[in-house]
LOMARKE-562390 format. One record per residue (C-alpha): residue number from 1; x, y, z; residue in three letters. Coordinates in nm, 4 decimals, padded with zeros to 6 digits, m for minus. Layout:
! residues N
<site n="NUM" east="X" north="Y" up="Z" res="ALA"/>
...
//
This chain:
! residues 341
<site n="1" east="00.0000" north="00.0000" up="00.0000" res="MET"/>
<site n="2" east="00.1133" north="00.3557" up="m00.0729" res="ASN"/>
<site n="3" east="00.3130" north="00.4928" up="00.2202" res="GLN"/>
<site n="4" east="00.1152" north="00.8171" up="00.2006" res="ALA"/>
<site n="5" east="m00.1740" north="00.6298" up="00.3670" res="PHE"/>
<site n="6" east="00.0390" north="00.6266" up="00.6842" res="SER"/>
<site n="7" east="00.0577" north="01.0076" up="00.6994" res="GLU"/>
<site n="8" east="m00.0993" north="01.1405" up="01.0239" res="PRO"/>
<site n="9" east="m00.4409" north="01.3058" up="01.0045" res="VAL"/>
<site n="10" east="m00.5145" north="01.3923" up="01.3689" res="PHE"/>
<site n="11" east="m00.4026" north="01.3241" up="01.7253" res="ARG"/>
<site n="12" east="m00.6137" north="01.2350" up="02.0272" res="ALA"/>
<site n="13" east="m00.5662" north="01.0686" up="02.3638" res="GLY"/>
<site n="14" east="m00.1899" north="01.0500" up="02.3226" res="GLY"/>
<site n="15" east="m00.2136" north="00.8689" up="01.9877" res="GLN"/>
<site n="16" east="m00.1648" north="00.9652" up="01.6249" res="SER"/>
<site n="17" east="m00.4264" north="00.8554" up="01.3703" res="PHE"/>
<site n="18" east="m00.3406" north="00.8225" up="01.0012" res="ASP"/>
<site n="19" east="m00.5379" north="00.7583" up="00.6832" res="TRP"/>
<site n="20" east="m00.5212" north="00.3827" up="00.7465" res="ARG"/>
<site n="21" east="m00.7029" north="00.4440" up="01.0762" res="ASP"/>
<site n="22" east="m00.9593" north="00.6688" up="00.9084" res="VAL"/>
<site n="23" east="m01.0260" north="00.4070" up="00.6408" res="ILE"/>
<site n="24" east="m01.0381" north="00.1198" up="00.8928" res="LEU"/>
<site n="25" east="m01.2826" north="00.3099" up="01.1135" res="CYS"/>
<site n="26" east="m01.5010" north="00.3850" up="00.8099" res="ALA"/>
<site n="27" east="m01.4779" north="00.0225" up="00.6938" res="HIS"/>
<site n="28" east="m01.5858" north="m00.1197" up="01.0289" res="LEU"/>
<site n="29" east="m01.8780" north="00.1272" up="01.0363" res="ALA"/>
<site n="30" east="m01.9896" north="00.0319" up="00.6831" res="GLY"/>
<site n="31" east="m01.8934" north="00.3695" up="00.5331" res="ARG"/>
<site n="32" east="m01.5899" north="00.2795" up="00.3248" res="TRP"/>
<site n="33" east="m01.7481" north="00.0484" up="00.0662" res="GLN"/>
<site n="34" east="m02.0025" north="00.3089" up="m00.0545" res="PRO"/>
<site n="35" east="m01.7187" north="00.5624" up="m00.0822" res="ALA"/>
<site n="36" east="m01.5114" north="00.3124" up="m00.2828" res="LEU"/>
<site n="37" east="m01.7974" north="00.2564" up="m00.5247" res="GLU"/>
<site n="38" east="m01.8123" north="00.6286" up="m00.5984" res="VAL"/>
<site n="39" east="m01.4342" north="00.6417" up="m00.6466" res="ILE"/>
<site n="40" east="m01.4438" north="00.3356" up="m00.8722" res="ALA"/>
<site n="41" east="m01.7151" north="00.4964" up="m01.0873" res="GLU"/>
<site n="42" east="m01.4818" north="00.7881" up="m01.1535" res="GLY"/>
<site n="43" east="m01.1989" north="00.5520" up="m01.2467" res="VAL"/>
<site n="44" east="m01.4396" north="00.3652" up="m01.4748" res="ALA"/>
<site n="45" east="m01.5262" north="00.6977" up="m01.6362" res="GLY"/>
<site n="46" east="m01.1635" north="00.7420" up="m01.7403" res="LEU"/>
<site n="47" east="m01.1882" north="00.4083" up="m01.9175" res="GLY"/>
<site n="48" east="m01.4952" north="00.5276" up="m02.1079" res="VAL"/>
<site n="49" east="m01.3351" north="00.8403" up="m02.2510" res="ILE"/>
<site n="50" east="m00.9833" north="00.6903" up="m02.2861" res="GLU"/>
<site n="51" east="m00.7893" north="00.9208" up="m02.5218" res="ASP"/>
<site n="52" east="m01.0877" north="01.0939" up="m02.6806" res="ARG"/>
<site n="53" east="m01.0651" north="01.4708" up="m02.7151" res="ILE"/>
<site n="54" east="m01.3806" north="01.6397" up="m02.5842" res="ASP"/>
<site n="55" east="m01.3541" north="02.0211" up="m02.5655" res="PRO"/>
<site n="56" east="m01.6792" north="02.0430" up="m02.3683" res="GLU"/>
<site n="57" east="m01.5464" north="01.7991" up="m02.1099" res="LEU"/>
<site n="58" east="m01.2190" north="01.9889" up="m02.0820" res="GLU"/>
<site n="59" east="m01.4097" north="02.3133" up="m02.0265" res="ASP"/>
<site n="60" east="m01.6097" north="02.1447" up="m01.7481" res="ALA"/>
<site n="61" east="m01.2885" north="02.0156" up="m01.5864" res="VAL"/>
<site n="62" east="m01.1341" north="02.3639" up="m01.6029" res="ASP"/>
<site n="63" east="m01.4467" north="02.5146" up="m01.4445" res="ALA"/>
<site n="64" east="m01.4494" north="02.2511" up="m01.1668" res="ALA"/>
<site n="65" east="m01.0787" north="02.3095" up="m01.0971" res="ALA"/>
<site n="66" east="m01.1393" north="02.6852" up="m01.0780" res="ALA"/>
<site n="67" east="m01.4292" north="02.6298" up="m00.8369" res="GLU"/>
<site n="68" east="m01.2070" north="02.4060" up="m00.6222" res="PHE"/>
<site n="69" east="m00.9454" north="02.6805" up="m00.5993" res="ARG"/>
<site n="70" east="m01.2040" north="02.9498" up="m00.5325" res="TYR"/>
<site n="71" east="m01.3606" north="02.7505" up="m00.2468" res="ASP"/>
<site n="72" east="m01.0199" north="02.7238" up="m00.0796" res="ARG"/>
<site n="73" east="m00.9081" north="03.0797" up="m00.1630" res="GLU"/>
<site n="74" east="m00.6201" north="02.9528" up="m00.3762" res="LEU"/>
<site n="75" east="m00.5883" north="03.2553" up="m00.5999" res="ILE"/>
<site n="76" east="m00.2604" north="03.1867" up="m00.7803" res="THR"/>
<site n="77" east="m00.1088" north="02.8758" up="m00.9340" res="ALA"/>
<site n="78" east="00.1703" north="02.8972" up="m00.6783" res="GLU"/>
<site n="79" east="m00.0797" north="02.8902" up="m00.3896" res="GLU"/>
<site n="80" east="m00.2527" north="02.5881" up="m00.5424" res="THR"/>
<site n="81" east="00.0763" north="02.4038" up="m00.5896" res="GLU"/>
<site n="82" east="00.1796" north="02.4807" up="m00.2306" res="ALA"/>
<site n="83" east="m00.1579" north="02.3573" up="m00.0978" res="TRP"/>
<site n="84" east="m00.1201" north="02.0319" up="m00.2906" res="LEU"/>
<site n="85" east="00.2466" north="01.9895" up="m00.1963" res="ALA"/>
<site n="86" east="00.1557" north="02.0152" up="00.1717" res="ALA"/>
<site n="87" east="m00.0584" north="01.7051" up="00.1166" res="ARG"/>
<site n="88" east="00.1939" north="01.5229" up="m00.0993" res="GLY"/>
<site n="89" east="m00.0306" north="01.5470" up="m00.4064" res="VAL"/>
<site n="90" east="00.0997" north="01.6350" up="m00.7522" res="GLU"/>
<site n="91" east="m00.0925" north="01.8754" up="m00.9747" res="VAL"/>
<site n="92" east="m00.1597" north="01.6055" up="m01.2341" res="ALA"/>
<site n="93" east="m00.3039" north="01.3724" up="m00.9694" res="ALA"/>
<site n="94" east="m00.5302" north="01.6498" up="m00.8373" res="TRP"/>
<site n="95" east="m00.6558" north="01.7288" up="m01.1888" res="LEU"/>
<site n="96" east="m00.7246" north="01.3570" up="m01.2302" res="GLY"/>
<site n="97" east="m00.9450" north="01.3708" up="m00.9206" res="SER"/>
<site n="98" east="m01.1288" north="01.6735" up="m01.0606" res="VAL"/>
<site n="99" east="m01.1746" north="01.4958" up="m01.3939" res="ARG"/>
<site n="100" east="m01.3171" north="01.1839" up="m01.2264" res="ARG"/>
<site n="101" east="m01.5687" north="01.3972" up="m01.0359" res="ALA"/>
<site n="102" east="m01.6803" north="01.5669" up="m01.3594" res="VAL"/>
<site n="103" east="m01.7140" north="01.2322" up="m01.5363" res="LEU"/>
<site n="104" east="m01.9344" north="01.0974" up="m01.2565" res="ARG"/>
<site n="105" east="m02.1706" north="01.3883" up="m01.3129" res="GLU"/>
<site n="106" east="m02.1701" north="01.3775" up="m01.6930" res="ARG"/>
<site n="107" east="m02.1564" north="01.0106" up="m01.7906" res="LEU"/>
<site n="108" east="m02.4396" north="00.7627" up="m01.7487" res="GLU"/>
<site n="109" east="m02.4049" north="00.3943" up="m01.6778" res="GLY"/>
<site n="110" east="m02.0783" north="00.4190" up="m01.4826" res="LEU"/>
<site n="111" east="m02.2085" north="00.1937" up="m01.2052" res="ASP"/>
<site n="112" east="m02.2847" north="m00.0797" up="m01.4601" res="GLU"/>
<site n="113" east="m01.9441" north="m00.0354" up="m01.6244" res="ARG"/>
<site n="114" east="m01.7737" north="m00.0468" up="m01.2841" res="ARG"/>
<site n="115" east="m01.9385" north="m00.3816" up="m01.2129" res="GLN"/>
<site n="116" east="m01.8783" north="m00.5242" up="m01.5613" res="ALA"/>
<site n="117" east="m01.5162" north="m00.4035" up="m01.5888" res="PHE"/>
<site n="118" east="m01.3974" north="m00.3460" up="m01.2326" res="PRO"/>
<site n="119" east="m01.0908" north="m00.1198" up="m01.2072" res="PRO"/>
<site n="120" east="m00.7786" north="m00.2715" up="m01.0539" res="SER"/>
<site n="121" east="m00.7225" north="m00.2488" up="m00.6788" res="LYS"/>
<site n="122" east="m00.4110" north="m00.0372" up="m00.7378" res="LYS"/>
<site n="123" east="m00.6000" north="00.2079" up="m00.9597" res="ALA"/>
<site n="124" east="m00.8718" north="00.2488" up="m00.6981" res="ILE"/>
<site n="125" east="m00.6196" north="00.2936" up="m00.4163" res="GLU"/>
<site n="126" east="m00.4305" north="00.5603" up="m00.6125" res="ARG"/>
<site n="127" east="m00.7533" north="00.7470" up="m00.6797" res="ALA"/>
<site n="128" east="m00.8720" north="00.7012" up="m00.3205" res="ALA"/>
<site n="129" east="m00.5562" north="00.8521" up="m00.1749" res="LEU"/>
<site n="130" east="m00.5916" north="01.1682" up="m00.3841" res="VAL"/>
<site n="131" east="m00.9657" north="01.1962" up="m00.3204" res="ASP"/>
<site n="132" east="m00.9089" north="01.1602" up="00.0534" res="LEU"/>
<site n="133" east="m00.6562" north="01.4421" up="00.0469" res="GLN"/>
<site n="134" east="m00.8330" north="01.6771" up="m00.1942" res="CYS"/>
<site n="135" east="m01.2113" north="01.6296" up="m00.1729" res="THR"/>
<site n="136" east="m01.4788" north="01.6503" up="00.0912" res="THR"/>
<site n="137" east="m01.4701" north="01.2681" up="00.1128" res="LEU"/>
<site n="138" east="m01.1499" north="01.2770" up="00.3157" res="GLY"/>
<site n="139" east="m01.2778" north="01.5464" up="00.5480" res="GLN"/>
<site n="140" east="m01.6087" north="01.3678" up="00.6059" res="GLU"/>
<site n="141" east="m01.4450" north="01.0331" up="00.6873" res="LEU"/>
<site n="142" east="m01.1703" north="01.1920" up="00.8983" res="ALA"/>
<site n="143" east="m01.4257" north="01.3891" up="01.1002" res="GLU"/>
<site n="144" east="m01.6335" north="01.0729" up="01.1449" res="PHE"/>
<site n="145" east="m01.3279" north="00.8848" up="01.2761" res="CYS"/>
<site n="146" east="m01.2258" north="01.1745" up="01.5020" res="ALA"/>
<site n="147" east="m01.5794" north="01.1988" up="01.6379" res="GLY"/>
<site n="148" east="m01.5840" north="00.8285" up="01.7180" res="GLN"/>
<site n="149" east="m01.2483" north="00.8481" up="01.8950" res="VAL"/>
<site n="150" east="m01.3458" north="01.1620" up="02.0886" res="ALA"/>
<site n="151" east="m01.6763" north="01.0064" up="02.1934" res="GLY"/>
<site n="152" east="m01.5004" north="00.6875" up="02.3028" res="ALA"/>
<site n="153" east="m01.2500" north="00.8842" up="02.5107" res="LEU"/>
<site n="154" east="m01.5381" north="01.0727" up="02.6710" res="ALA"/>
<site n="155" east="m01.6978" north="00.7400" up="02.7580" res="ALA"/>
<site n="156" east="m01.3827" north="00.6292" up="02.9352" res="GLY"/>
<site n="157" east="m01.1854" north="00.4514" up="02.6647" res="LEU"/>
<site n="158" east="m00.8207" north="00.4206" up="02.7648" res="SER"/>
<site n="159" east="m00.5416" north="00.4875" up="02.5181" res="ALA"/>
<site n="160" east="m00.4304" north="00.1226" up="02.5316" res="ASP"/>
<site n="161" east="m00.7779" north="m00.0269" up="02.4896" res="ALA"/>
<site n="162" east="m00.7919" north="m00.3646" up="02.3269" res="GLY"/>
<site n="163" east="m01.0324" north="m00.6477" up="02.2543" res="SER"/>
<site n="164" east="m01.0293" north="m00.9715" up="02.0535" res="PRO"/>
<site n="165" east="m00.8612" north="m00.8948" up="01.7184" res="PRO"/>
<site n="166" east="m01.0682" north="m00.8223" up="01.4087" res="VAL"/>
<site n="167" east="m01.0433" north="m01.0958" up="01.1452" res="ASP"/>
<site n="168" east="m00.8152" north="m00.9615" up="00.8703" res="ALA"/>
<site n="169" east="m00.7930" north="m01.2911" up="00.6796" res="SER"/>
<site n="170" east="m01.1098" north="m01.2331" up="00.4788" res="GLU"/>
<site n="171" east="m01.0768" north="m01.0384" up="00.1509" res="PRO"/>
<site n="172" east="m01.0631" north="m00.6686" up="00.2341" res="LEU"/>
<site n="173" east="m01.1639" north="m00.3850" up="00.0009" res="PRO"/>
<site n="174" east="m00.9046" north="m00.1535" up="m00.1563" res="PRO"/>
<site n="175" east="m00.7488" north="00.0867" up="00.0904" res="GLY"/>
<site n="176" east="m00.7968" north="m00.1403" up="00.3934" res="VAL"/>
<site n="177" east="m00.4534" north="m00.2647" up="00.4978" res="ASP"/>
<site n="178" east="m00.4680" north="m00.6259" up="00.6314" res="PRO"/>
<site n="179" east="m00.1671" north="m00.5781" up="00.8619" res="GLU"/>
<site n="180" east="m00.3047" north="m00.2530" up="00.9985" res="HIS"/>
<site n="181" east="m00.6454" north="m00.4153" up="01.0439" res="THR"/>
<site n="182" east="m00.4893" north="m00.6941" up="01.2472" res="ALA"/>
<site n="183" east="m00.2936" north="m00.4432" up="01.4558" res="ALA"/>
<site n="184" east="m00.5600" north="m00.1776" up="01.5085" res="ARG"/>
<site n="185" east="m00.8894" north="m00.3540" up="01.4502" res="GLY"/>
<site n="186" east="m00.9332" north="m00.4428" up="01.8164" res="SER"/>
<site n="187" east="m00.8791" north="m00.0795" up="01.9178" res="TYR"/>
<site n="188" east="m01.1520" north="00.0448" up="01.6843" res="PHE"/>
<site n="189" east="m01.3834" north="m00.2341" up="01.7999" res="ALA"/>
<site n="190" east="m01.3398" north="m00.0908" up="02.1504" res="CYS"/>
<site n="191" east="m01.4013" north="00.2590" up="02.0155" res="VAL"/>
<site n="192" east="m01.7320" north="00.1461" up="01.8641" res="ALA"/>
<site n="193" east="m01.8373" north="m00.0231" up="02.1886" res="ALA"/>
<site n="194" east="m01.7512" north="00.2875" up="02.3935" res="ALA"/>
<site n="195" east="m01.9452" north="00.5141" up="02.1562" res="VAL"/>
<site n="196" east="m02.2440" north="00.2827" up="02.1904" res="GLU"/>
<site n="197" east="m02.2252" north="00.3192" up="02.5695" res="ARG"/>
<site n="198" east="m02.2149" north="00.6961" up="02.5264" res="LEU"/>
<site n="199" east="m02.5142" north="00.6740" up="02.2947" res="ARG"/>
<site n="200" east="m02.7155" north="00.4777" up="02.5481" res="GLU"/>
<site n="201" east="m02.6346" north="00.7294" up="02.8204" res="SER"/>
<site n="202" east="m02.7363" north="01.0286" up="02.6075" res="ILE"/>
<site n="203" east="m03.0401" north="00.9160" up="02.4108" res="LEU"/>
<site n="204" east="m03.3130" north="00.9441" up="02.6705" res="LYS"/>
<site n="205" east="m03.6793" north="01.0063" up="02.5897" res="HIS"/>
<site n="206" east="m03.6719" north="01.3662" up="02.7090" res="ASP"/>
<site n="207" east="m03.3606" north="01.4398" up="02.5045" res="THR"/>
<site n="208" east="m03.5178" north="01.3061" up="02.1866" res="LEU"/>
<site n="209" east="m03.8406" north="01.4953" up="02.2521" res="LYS"/>
<site n="210" east="m03.6516" north="01.8227" up="02.2973" res="ARG"/>
<site n="211" east="m03.4643" north="01.7615" up="01.9730" res="ALA"/>
<site n="212" east="m03.7909" north="01.6913" up="01.7913" res="THR"/>
<site n="213" east="m03.9613" north="01.9976" up="01.9380" res="ASP"/>
<site n="214" east="m03.6681" north="02.2062" up="01.8158" res="GLY"/>
<site n="215" east="m03.7098" north="02.0852" up="01.4559" res="HIS"/>
<site n="216" east="m04.0821" north="02.1255" up="01.3984" res="GLN"/>
<site n="217" east="m04.0262" north="02.2798" up="01.0564" res="LEU"/>
<site n="218" east="m03.7169" north="02.0944" up="00.9332" res="GLU"/>
<site n="219" east="m03.8557" north="01.7500" up="01.0132" res="TRP"/>
<site n="220" east="m04.1982" north="01.7928" up="00.8576" res="VAL"/>
<site n="221" east="m04.2356" north="01.4916" up="00.6280" res="ARG"/>
<site n="222" east="m04.4211" north="01.4861" up="00.2976" res="LEU"/>
<site n="223" east="m04.5342" north="01.1942" up="00.0848" res="ALA"/>
<site n="224" east="m04.5830" north="01.2862" up="m00.2809" res="CYS"/>
<site n="225" east="m04.6671" north="01.1361" up="m00.6178" res="ARG"/>
<site n="226" east="m04.4490" north="01.2634" up="m00.8992" res="THR"/>
<site n="227" east="m04.4123" north="01.2664" up="m01.2753" res="VAL"/>
<site n="228" east="m04.0901" north="01.3772" up="m01.4424" res="THR"/>
<site n="229" east="m04.0953" north="01.5306" up="m01.7900" res="PHE"/>
<site n="230" east="m03.8037" north="01.5850" up="m02.0263" res="ALA"/>
<site n="231" east="m03.9068" north="01.9400" up="m02.1197" res="GLU"/>
<site n="232" east="m04.0362" north="02.2284" up="m01.9077" res="GLU"/>
<site n="233" east="m04.3319" north="02.3269" up="m02.1371" res="PRO"/>
<site n="234" east="m04.4747" north="01.9742" up="m02.1093" res="GLU"/>
<site n="235" east="m04.4339" north="01.9797" up="m01.7325" res="ALA"/>
<site n="236" east="m04.6013" north="02.3200" up="m01.7039" res="ARG"/>
<site n="237" east="m04.8956" north="02.2052" up="m01.9125" res="GLU"/>
<site n="238" east="m04.9333" north="01.8945" up="m01.6954" res="ALA"/>
<site n="239" east="m04.9248" north="02.1020" up="m01.3777" res="ALA"/>
<site n="240" east="m05.1912" north="02.3323" up="m01.5223" res="LEU"/>
<site n="241" east="m05.4153" north="02.0360" up="m01.6036" res="CYS"/>
<site n="242" east="m05.3825" north="01.9124" up="m01.2473" res="LEU"/>
<site n="243" east="m05.4439" north="02.2517" up="m01.0852" res="ARG"/>
<site n="244" east="m05.7076" north="02.4038" up="m01.3094" res="GLU"/>
<site n="245" east="m05.8866" north="02.1058" up="m01.4621" res="ASP"/>
<site n="246" east="m05.8593" north="01.8714" up="m01.1661" res="GLY"/>
<site n="247" east="m05.7248" north="01.5883" up="m01.3776" res="GLU"/>
<site n="248" east="m05.5782" north="01.2811" up="m01.2096" res="ASP"/>
<site n="249" east="m05.1995" north="01.2567" up="m01.1990" res="LEU"/>
<site n="250" east="m05.2033" north="00.8997" up="m01.3311" res="ALA"/>
<site n="251" east="m05.4128" north="01.0091" up="m01.6313" res="THR"/>
<site n="252" east="m05.1797" north="01.2985" up="m01.7106" res="VAL"/>
<site n="253" east="m04.8793" north="01.0689" up="m01.6839" res="ALA"/>
<site n="254" east="m05.0366" north="00.8007" up="m01.9040" res="ALA"/>
<site n="255" east="m05.1164" north="01.0553" up="m02.1764" res="GLU"/>
<site n="256" east="m04.7483" north="01.1526" up="m02.1787" res="ALA"/>
<site n="257" east="m04.6387" north="00.7840" up="m02.1689" res="HIS"/>
<site n="258" east="m04.4701" north="00.8372" up="m01.8340" res="LEU"/>
<site n="259" east="m04.4775" north="00.6590" up="m01.4985" res="GLU"/>
<site n="260" east="m04.6039" north="00.7949" up="m01.1674" res="VAL"/>
<site n="261" east="m04.3513" north="00.7551" up="m00.8879" res="GLU"/>
<site n="262" east="m04.3940" north="00.7832" up="m00.5127" res="ASP"/>
<site n="263" east="m04.1489" north="00.9649" up="m00.2904" res="CYS"/>
<site n="264" east="m04.1218" north="01.0676" up="00.0728" res="GLU"/>
<site n="265" east="m03.8843" north="01.3220" up="00.2237" res="PHE"/>
<site n="266" east="m03.8202" north="01.5598" up="00.5099" res="PHE"/>
<site n="267" east="m03.8287" north="01.9340" up="00.4475" res="ILE"/>
<site n="268" east="m03.4624" north="01.9734" up="00.5456" res="GLU"/>
<site n="269" east="m03.3610" north="01.7369" up="00.2660" res="GLU"/>
<site n="270" east="m03.4786" north="01.9870" up="00.0044" res="LEU"/>
<site n="271" east="m03.2775" north="02.2699" up="m00.1469" res="ALA"/>
<site n="272" east="m03.3248" north="02.5911" up="00.0566" res="PRO"/>
<site n="273" east="m03.5208" north="02.7634" up="m00.2211" res="ASP"/>
<site n="274" east="m03.7771" north="02.4795" up="m00.2226" res="LEU"/>
<site n="275" east="m03.8300" north="02.4363" up="00.1497" res="GLN"/>
<site n="276" east="m04.0806" north="02.7204" up="00.1974" res="THR"/>
<site n="277" east="m04.2733" north="02.6101" up="m00.1123" res="LEU"/>
<site n="278" east="m04.3233" north="02.2559" up="00.0158" res="PHE"/>
<site n="279" east="m04.3650" north="02.3614" up="00.3780" res="LEU"/>
<site n="280" east="m04.6706" north="02.5701" up="00.2885" res="SER"/>
<site n="281" east="m04.8277" north="02.2934" up="00.0776" res="ALA"/>
<site n="282" east="m05.1354" north="02.0983" up="00.1833" res="ARG"/>
<site n="283" east="m05.2578" north="01.7538" up="00.0917" res="SER"/>
<site n="284" east="m05.3630" north="01.7516" up="m00.2733" res="GLY"/>
<site n="285" east="m05.1603" north="02.0575" up="m00.3722" res="ASP"/>
<site n="286" east="m04.9616" north="02.0490" up="m00.6956" res="VAL"/>
<site n="287" east="m04.6045" north="02.1820" up="m00.6886" res="ILE"/>
<site n="288" east="m04.3748" north="02.2423" up="m00.9785" res="GLY"/>
<site n="289" east="m04.2380" north="02.1823" up="m01.2202" res="PRO"/>
<site n="290" east="m03.9108" north="02.1578" up="m01.0265" res="VAL"/>
<site n="291" east="m03.5915" north="02.1277" up="m01.2304" res="ALA"/>
<site n="292" east="m03.3434" north="01.8493" up="m01.1504" res="SER"/>
<site n="293" east="m03.0825" north="01.6375" up="m01.3264" res="ASP"/>
<site n="294" east="m03.3588" north="01.3948" up="m01.4207" res="GLN"/>
<site n="295" east="m03.5779" north="01.6591" up="m01.5859" res="GLY"/>
<site n="296" east="m03.8788" north="01.8683" up="m01.4851" res="GLN"/>
<site n="297" east="m04.0768" north="01.7099" up="m01.2006" res="THR"/>
<site n="298" east="m04.4362" north="01.7812" up="m01.1025" res="VAL"/>
<site n="299" east="m04.5287" north="01.6885" up="m00.7443" res="TYR"/>
<site n="300" east="m04.8702" north="01.6204" up="m00.5928" res="GLN"/>
<site n="301" east="m04.8745" north="01.6138" up="m00.2133" res="VAL"/>
<site n="302" east="m05.0432" north="01.3057" up="m00.0645" res="VAL"/>
<site n="303" east="m04.9740" north="01.3518" up="00.3066" res="THR"/>
<site n="304" east="m04.7938" north="01.5996" up="00.5276" res="LYS"/>
<site n="305" east="m04.6915" north="01.4933" up="00.8762" res="ARG"/>
<site n="306" east="m04.5828" north="01.7116" up="01.1653" res="ILE"/>
<site n="307" east="m04.2805" north="01.5610" up="01.3473" res="PRO"/>
<site n="308" east="m04.3473" north="01.3669" up="01.6684" res="ALA"/>
<site n="309" east="m04.0951" north="01.1815" up="01.8815" res="SER"/>
<site n="310" east="m04.3263" north="00.8778" up="01.8737" res="SER"/>
<site n="311" east="m04.2653" north="00.8433" up="01.4990" res="ASP"/>
<site n="312" east="m03.9809" north="00.5877" up="01.4547" res="PRO"/>
<site n="313" east="m03.8249" north="00.7714" up="01.1578" res="GLU"/>
<site n="314" east="m03.8353" north="01.1056" up="01.3367" res="VAL"/>
<site n="315" east="m03.6973" north="00.9403" up="01.6481" res="ARG"/>
<site n="316" east="m03.4046" north="00.7998" up="01.4468" res="ASP"/>
<site n="317" east="m03.3411" north="01.1435" up="01.2974" res="ARG"/>
<site n="318" east="m03.3487" north="01.3020" up="01.6419" res="ALA"/>
<site n="319" east="m03.1073" north="01.0380" up="01.7747" res="ALA"/>
<site n="320" east="m02.8671" north="01.1063" up="01.4890" res="GLY"/>
<site n="321" east="m02.8846" north="01.4812" up="01.5462" res="TRP"/>
<site n="322" east="m02.8261" north="01.4482" up="01.9210" res="VAL"/>
<site n="323" east="m02.5290" north="01.2146" up="01.8748" res="MET"/>
<site n="324" east="m02.3773" north="01.4321" up="01.6040" res="GLN"/>
<site n="325" east="m02.3882" north="01.7334" up="01.8332" res="ARG"/>
<site n="326" east="m02.2529" north="01.5329" up="02.1272" res="ALA"/>
<site n="327" east="m01.9582" north="01.3979" up="01.9281" res="LEU"/>
<site n="328" east="m01.8848" north="01.7416" up="01.7789" res="ALA"/>
<site n="329" east="m01.8714" north="01.8851" up="02.1316" res="ASN"/>
<site n="330" east="m01.6404" north="01.6062" up="02.2480" res="GLU"/>
<site n="331" east="m01.4042" north="01.6731" up="01.9562" res="MET"/>
<site n="332" east="m01.3383" north="02.0246" up="02.0868" res="VAL"/>
<site n="333" east="m01.0285" north="02.0068" up="02.3032" res="GLY"/>
<site n="334" east="m00.9732" north="01.6345" up="02.2372" res="ARG"/>
<site n="335" east="m00.8792" north="01.6396" up="01.8679" res="ILE"/>
<site n="336" east="m00.5646" north="01.8018" up="01.7337" res="GLU"/>
<site n="337" east="m00.5820" north="01.8168" up="01.3559" res="TRP"/>
<site n="338" east="m00.2648" north="01.7567" up="01.1579" res="VAL"/>
<site n="339" east="m00.4344" north="01.7915" up="00.8193" res="VAL"/>
<site n="340" east="m00.5896" north="02.1319" up="00.7602" res="GLN"/>
<site n="341" east="m00.8931" north="02.1389" up="00.5377" res="TRP"/>
//
C-alpha cells in the first residue's frame, strides 16, 4: 500500500491517527465500501473516454478546478501548488481527481461499467488517496473517525484499549490494509463499543423529545406522487391540467407515456429555495415543475406529517442529530488536527 496512507491526520488521547485508521474506522462502520464505489465509478469513467478529445469535457474540468481553488481561496497557481504539496499530491493527480468527479456527473451507466469491468485495486487505491486528500470525502471520513475516537474517550476509553482482534484474513476492500487491520482492529472495535455506551447514556426520551420539538419545521415529512418530464413546457402544461382542470396525476402521466412515482422526504432534505414552497403545501396541492438532473418534475402532495418523537423515523433522525452534536462537542479540546482542510 502507498506509504502516504500512513501520513498522520489527527491526534487524540496521546495517539496519532493516520489515513489507514480513518479508512479502517469507516470500513468497520460500513462507510468505506459506498465511498469506494463512488471512487471506482470515476476511475471507470476514465476508461470510457480513454484518449478521446472532448472540448466540452475539458471546459467542465477547467471550471471545476477553478471552483475548487475558489472555495479554498487559492488565488494563484503557486498557492494551489503549495496547498497540494503540503498534502503530498501532484498537480496532475489532483486534476485527475477533478476529472473523475466531472465524469461521474456527466456520464451515465458508470455503475454498470464499474461492475462489468472493475478497475484494478491499485488504480482504486491511487484514486482514493488523492480523493481523501483533496475532496470533501477525506474530510467527512476523517471527522467521522475523530468523532468516534473523541466520543469513546469521553466514555472512558483508555489509550491502550484492546479487545479480541478483528479478522483480517477475509478479503478486504481496496485501501484497507490487512496488517493494519490486524494491529488496530481491536482498538476500533473498543471505540465502537464505547461510543455505543455513550449513545445509550445520552439518548433518553426527554432528550429526543426536545430535539424533535426544536425541529418542527425541518422534520416535517411529505409523501408525494411525482411525474418527471423531459421538457419544461410539457411539465407546465401537466401542472396546469392538475391545478385548473382537476385531472388525475395517473391520467396525465399516461397521456405523456410516463410513470407515476412515489417519494417521501423531510423538508430539510430539500434545497433551501424549495423548502418554503413545500412547507406551505397541503394535501392535494400540486407543486412544480421543479428542475433536476432527471428533468422537470411535477409533485402532488399526498400527506404531510408534523414531526413527533413517537414516529420511529423522526426518532431515528433526532437520535442522529443528538449524537452528532454530542460527538462534535467532544471533539473540541480532544482532537488536534494535523491535516488542515
